[in-house]
Structure formats: structure tokens, C-alpha cells
C-alpha positions, 0 to 999 in steps of 0.5 A: 717553666719560669726561671728566676735569675739573680746577679751579684758580686761575691761577698766575704761571709755574707749576711743572711739576706745574700743567701735568701737572694740565692735561695729565691732563684734558679741560677745565681751568677757571681758577678766578679767581672765587675770592678773591685771597690774598696771598703765594700763587702767583697773582702769584709763583713761584720760579726758580733763581739762583746763590744758591738759589731766589728769588721773582719777584713781580708787584706788584698792588693788593690790597684785602680780599675782591677776586677774582683776576679783579679783581686789577690789576697796580700797576707795569708795570715788573714785566715788564722787571724779571722778564725781566732777572732771567731773563736773568741766571739762565738765559742759560747754560742749554742751551736759553735761546737757543731759548726765551729769545726766545719769553718775551722777546716774551711779557714785552714783550706783557704789560707793559701788561696791567692784570689779573693773570688775563690775564697768568697766562693768557697765560703758561699758554697759551704754555707749554702750546703749548711742551709740546704740551698741547692741553687745553681751558682755560676760566674759572669765570666762564663757568659758573653758580656756586653757594654752597659750596666743594665744591658749586661744584666738583661743579656745575662738573663737572656743567655741563661734562658731566664724569664725574671730578674730578682734584684737587690733593692739598692739597684733601684737607684741605677737600673733601667727598668724599661730595658727589662720590659722591652726584652720581655723579662720580669723585674722584681726586687727582694724585700729585706725587711721584717726578719725575725730575731733569734737568740743572739750573743751580746745584745742589742740585736743586729740583723746586718752581720755575717750569717755565721752569727746566725749559724753559730747561734741557731744551727740547723734552725737557721732557715727558720729565721730567714725569709725564702725557705718554704716558698722557693718551690712555689716561686720557681715552678 
């Protein structure tokens, strides 16, 4: 049986494409043994506001060379601030009354969490549950890691008995495709184009915002506006 693998750093309240990637594979490996990068998606994401897209950023302690899994939150008040902002921006969204309390409880429960990786993981798990995603989620630290950017991806696929690696399109700039071919692994890239629009507050429409926007506006219908649902069983058998 074919086994498709994806490997990606944890992100804070990621956009819908991140969850389409998770939903398109048999195992999703959180690659938080990678170096933390400032001004990236690890500790921040965008939401819609009346004035346009805006960042929600978790404040962290950062030093050169530290790993994502080593990165610590620097101010526990971030959770309360983020939740208040979400209430201000989405209280009038059609499904906020249903899903708002779920995320309010989650923000309360992670407020004292020290490590960014754990915060991201908690949100990813909660959102996967809402969307009905059942993909196995593991950590790169649970596997043997080898040197080399592409070599490490290939080796992780081998250790998970994977037969195919599904990558984000941005990786085309650095990935050595020949290493996958040499190892008998299929390499494919997810396509993030062609997403349908949904009823979103504060036009014009923005695709590249946190999936919380889709959940608060579409609720249980959120998977209808994503690309992986309905085809996963066929792709992974």
C-alpha cells in the first residue's frame, strides 16, 4: 500500500493550504528540529480585520541558531491579547458563536505554555479535529536525523516506510529531486492554486489568512472550500 509523507515546520494557526497538506498524506511530520527563523510563519499568522489583513504574533525569545523546538514564549499575556483581537474581528462571523468558545478555551489552556512548538501543535490538533482530519502527526525528533537538507527528508521518508513525499511548492527552489528518485521514492508537489472563495467578512477576499477565518465564517462547511477533501481515500490506497 502506498504511503504518502509530508514534512513541514509547525506554524501558528496556519492557513487552509497547510491543512490540505496534512489531509493529503498518511503521516505528517512536524519538522521542529529545523532552525527557528524570525519574521516567518512559526510564531505568527494573518487574520482579516476591518482594515485589511493583520498579523497575530506570539512573542518569543530568540537567539542565533536555536531550533524551533527550543523556542520559548516570552510573554504569557499573548494568548489573552490574541483572543481579544479575534473576538473584535470575528464576533459577527456566522459561525463564531459555535466555534468561538472552542478557541477561547484553547487560548486559555495554552496561555502558560512555555514552548512555541507545543502551542502550535495544540492548535493544529484542535483544527484537525474540527475539519475531520485523521492523519497521523509525529515529530522529526522522534526519528534519526542525518546531515543534508534533502538527504534528511529522504531518510525520514524511509524510516516511516513512505513511498511518496508530498512537498510544498516553495521547496522546488532547493530540493534535490534526484535523491528521491535514487531512493525509489516518488516526489510530488501540492498545488495551492484555484481555491474557491467563501463568504468572508471585510472584502476584498483574502486567501492567505489563518484557517480560523474559514472556520468562523463557514463552520462545518469549511472542508467544502478546501481542495483535499473527498480525494484523500483514493490517493492513499
